[in-house]
C-alpha positions in Angstrom: -7.7 -67.0 22.3 -11.7 -67.7 23.3 -13.1 -64.1 23.3 -14.8 -63.5 26.7 -17.2 -63.8 28.6 -20.1 -60.8 28.2 -19.4 -57.9 29.6 -21.5 -55.1 30.6 -20.6 -51.9 31.6 -23.1 -50.1 34.3 -25.4 -47.9 32.6 -26.7 -46.1 35.8 -25.7 -47.4 38.2 -26.0 -50.5 40.8 -23.7 -51.2 43.0 -23.6 -54.8 45.0 -22.5 -55.3 48.3 -19.1 -55.1 49.2 -17.2 -56.6 51.7 -15.5 -54.1 53.4 -12.1 -53.4 52.9 -8.9 -54.8 54.5 -6.8 -51.0 54.1 -3.1 -53.3 53.6 -2.1 -51.1 50.8 1.2 -52.3 50.9 -0.3 -56.3 50.9 -1.7 -55.3 47.7 1.0 -53.7 46.2 2.9 -56.0 47.8 1.4 -59.0 46.1 0.5 -57.4 42.7 1.3 -58.2 38.9 5.2 -56.9 38.7 4.8 -54.6 35.1 1.7 -52.7 35.6 0.2 -50.2 33.1 -1.9 -47.8 32.1 -4.0 -46.6 28.8 -5.1 -42.5 29.0 -8.3 -42.1 27.2 -9.1 -38.7 27.4 -13.2 -38.4 27.5 -15.4 -37.1 24.6 -19.1 -35.4 25.4 -19.9 -36.0 21.6 -18.6 -39.6 21.1 -22.3 -42.1 22.2 -21.8 -45.0 23.8 -19.3 -44.4 25.1 -19.9 -47.6 27.4 -21.0 -49.6 24.9 -16.7 -48.4 23.7 -14.9 -48.9 27.0 -16.6 -52.6 26.6 -14.8 -52.9 23.5 -11.8 -51.9 24.7 -11.8 -53.4 27.2 -12.3 -57.1 25.6 -10.2 -56.5 23.6 -7.6 -55.6 26.0 -8.5 -58.5 27.9 -8.4 -60.7 23.7 -4.2 -59.9 24.2 -3.9 -61.7 28.3 -4.2 -58.6 30.2 -6.9 -57.9 33.1 -8.2 -54.6 33.0 -9.5 -52.8 35.5 -11.9 -49.9 33.6 -11.7 -46.9 35.6 -14.1 -44.6 34.6 -13.5 -40.8 36.1 -14.9 -38.0 33.2 -18.5 -36.3 33.9 -20.5 -38.9 31.4 -19.4 -40.8 33.9 -22.2 -43.0 36.7 -21.8 -41.3 39.9 -19.3 -43.6 42.1 -19.7 -45.7 45.4 -20.7 -43.8 48.4 -17.2 -44.7 50.0 -14.9 -44.4 47.0 -13.9 -41.2 48.0 -12.5 -42.8 51.3 -12.0 -46.8 50.0 -11.7 -47.4 46.1 -11.6 -50.3 46.6 -15.4 -50.7 48.0 -15.9 -48.9 44.7 -14.9 -52.0 42.1 -17.1 -54.5 40.1 -15.5 -57.8 38.5 -17.7 -58.0 34.9 -15.4 -60.2 34.3 -13.3 -62.7 34.6 -10.4 -60.0 33.8 -12.5 -56.6 33.5 -12.7 -54.9 36.5 -15.5 -51.0 36.4 -14.8 -48.6 39.1 -17.1 -45.0 38.9 -15.3 -42.7 39.4 -17.3 -38.9 38.6 -15.2 -36.4 40.8 -12.7 -39.1 42.9 -9.5 -37.5 41.0 -10.5 -34.8 42.6 -10.0 -35.6 46.2 -6.5 -36.2 45.6 -5.0 -34.0 44.5 -2.2 -32.4 46.7 -0.6 -29.2 46.9 0.1 -28.4 43.8 -2.4 -29.5 42.2 -0.9 -33.3 40.5 -3.8 -36.0 41.2 -1.0 -38.4 41.0 -1.8 -40.4 44.1 -5.5 -41.6 42.0 -2.8 -43.5 39.9 -1.9 -45.2 43.0 -5.2 -45.6 44.8 -7.0 -47.7 41.8 -4.1 -49.8 41.0 -3.8 -50.8 44.6 -7.8 -51.0 44.0 -7.9 -54.1 42.1 -4.4 -55.4 42.7 -5.2 -58.3 40.4 -5.1 -56.5 37.4 -2.2 -55.4 35.4 -3.8 -52.8 33.6 -5.6 -49.5 34.3 -7.9 -48.2 30.9 -8.3 -44.6 32.6 -10.6 -42.7 30.7 -11.1 -39.1 32.0 -11.5 -36.1 31.2 -8.0 -34.0 29.7 -8.1 -32.2 32.5 -7.4 -34.2 34.5 -6.1 -37.1 32.4 -3.0 -33.5 32.8 -3.3 -32.8 37.1 -3.2 -37.4 37.3 -0.4 -38.0 34.7 1.2 -34.4 34.5 5.3 -35.6 32.6 5.3 -38.9 32.5 5.2 -40.8 30.1 2.3 -41.9 28.0 0.4 -41.8 24.2 -2.7 -40.9 25.1 -6.0 -42.7 23.3 -8.8 -40.2 21.5 -11.8 -40.9 21.5 -14.4 -39.1 18.1 -16.3 -39.9 16.3 -18.6 -39.4 12.4 -19.6 -35.3 13.1 -17.5 -32.2 13.3 -18.5 -31.5 17.1 -16.2 -34.6 18.4 -13.6 -34.3 16.2 -13.3 -29.9 16.8 -12.9 -31.8 20.7 -10.4 -34.6 19.6 -8.6 -31.6 18.6 -8.9 -29.6 21.6 -8.4 -32.9 23.8 -4.9 -33.3 22.1 -4.3 -29.6 22.0 -4.3 -28.9 26.2 -2.5 -32.3 26.7 0.9 -30.9 23.7 0.7 -27.8 26.5 0.4 -29.3 30.1 1.9 -32.2 29.8 3.9 -32.1 26.2 3.1 -35.4 25.0 3.3 -35.3 21.3 2.0 -38.6 20.6 -1.1 -39.8 20.3 -4.0 -42.7 19.3 -7.1 -42.4 17.9 -10.3 -44.2 17.6 -13.2 -43.5 15.5 -17.0 -44.7 16.5 -18.3 -45.0 13.1 -21.0 -47.7 10.8 -18.2 -49.7 9.8 -18.7 -48.6 5.9 -18.7 -45.1 6.3 -15.9 -44.2 3.8 -15.2 -40.4 5.3 -13.4 -42.1 8.2 -10.3 -42.3 6.5 -10.5 -38.4 5.9 -12.0 -37.5 9.6 -8.4 -39.0 11.0 -6.5 -37.7 8.5 -7.8 -34.6 9.3 -6.9 -34.6 12.8 -3.6 -35.9 11.6 -2.8 -32.6 9.4 -4.6 -30.2 12.7 -2.6 -32.1 15.2 1.2 -31.9 13.0 0.7 -28.6 11.6 -1.0 -26.7 14.8 1.2 -28.4 17.1 4.1 -30.5 16.4 2.0 -33.1 17.3 2.1 -36.7 15.5 -0.9 -39.0 15.5 0.7 -42.4 15.8 -1.8 -44.9 14.8 -5.9 -45.0 14.7 -9.0 -47.8 14.4 -12.1 -48.0 13.7 -15.4 -48.9 16.2 -18.9 -49.8 14.8 -21.3 -48.4 17.5 -24.4 -51.1 16.5 -21.9 -54.2 16.5 -21.7 -56.7 19.1 -18.8 -55.8 21.3 -17.3 -58.6 21.8 -18.9 -61.0 18.1 -15.2 -60.4 15.8 -11.7 -59.4 16.8 -10.9 -56.3 14.5 -7.4 -56.3 13.6 -7.0 -52.4 13.2 -8.1 -51.5 17.0 -5.5 -54.5 18.1 -3.0 -52.6 16.4 -3.7 -49.8 18.5 -3.9 -51.7 22.0 -1.0 -54.1 21.1 1.3 -51.1 19.6 0.3 -49.1 23.5 1.3 -52.5 25.4 4.7 -52.1 23.6 5.4 -48.2 25.0 8.5 -48.3 27.4 9.2 -51.6 26.9 12.4 -53.5 25.7 11.8 -56.3 26.2 9.1 -56.5 23.1 10.1 -55.2 19.6 8.5 -51.5 18.5 5.4 -51.7 16.8 5.3 -51.8 13.2 3.8 -48.6 11.2 0.7 -48.3 10.6 -0.4 -49.7 6.9 -2.8 -46.6 6.7 0.0 -43.4 6.2 -1.7 -39.9 7.6 -1.2 -37.0 5.0 0.0 -34.2 6.6 -0.6 -30.7 4.4 1.7 -29.5 1.2 4.8 -27.2 3.0 3.8 -24.1 2.7 -0.1 -24.6 2.9 -1.5 -23.8 6.4 -5.2 -24.6 7.3 -7.7 -23.8 9.6 -8.7 -26.5 12.4 -11.6 -27.3 11.9 
């Protein structure tokens, strides 16, 4: 399959004019794809170039045949469309034939019910782009917990080649284990292609997650922040995303185990987490 045309995530908020929303939520659900998937991505403010990283992830998912809606609800996201609080569809931008983008900073809080859940926001996001069969939900971990609760998921953690970002990735993992009981995670690191530290970073994070939280880092990949997100096919990233797409799908075989087994702490050792 040919790589999709260049995608450009908005760095500010250059919204084009939108036609009035039809408000026909029921009809949009009726004609929506039969199987819709959600890929939660835990935001990490210490990861540079996050818009380019979301671009890379959405392009890789498009290559795998998905129609993707990128919902950027993190604190670092662009401001939402002025009508997004009551009509998400008005804020959806078509970036590519297979990729849409919705800036939703702060919008999930408008969907919080009396029990503190923002689960309604996820349904509203799917309704906003009914042609999409996958929502890539980038949000701060506290918002992910409000939106997804006990829903089955394997969150994608983000990190970079620096101690602050890895401490934050571990903190995201800990919060989601405690609030949602999610016990498996994937990891995407942004680092130069020839970095020698990424293997040790992933192993350290896996060891601390296992030792202190009982959680498992299932798989990981590296994205070069200086590379064109559409210039090459990265096998490791494709494997991570294919594993995400195969979750809870009895019609597809389970993804292969990582070809880079992650070490855990030796029995009896008590490492300090970062």
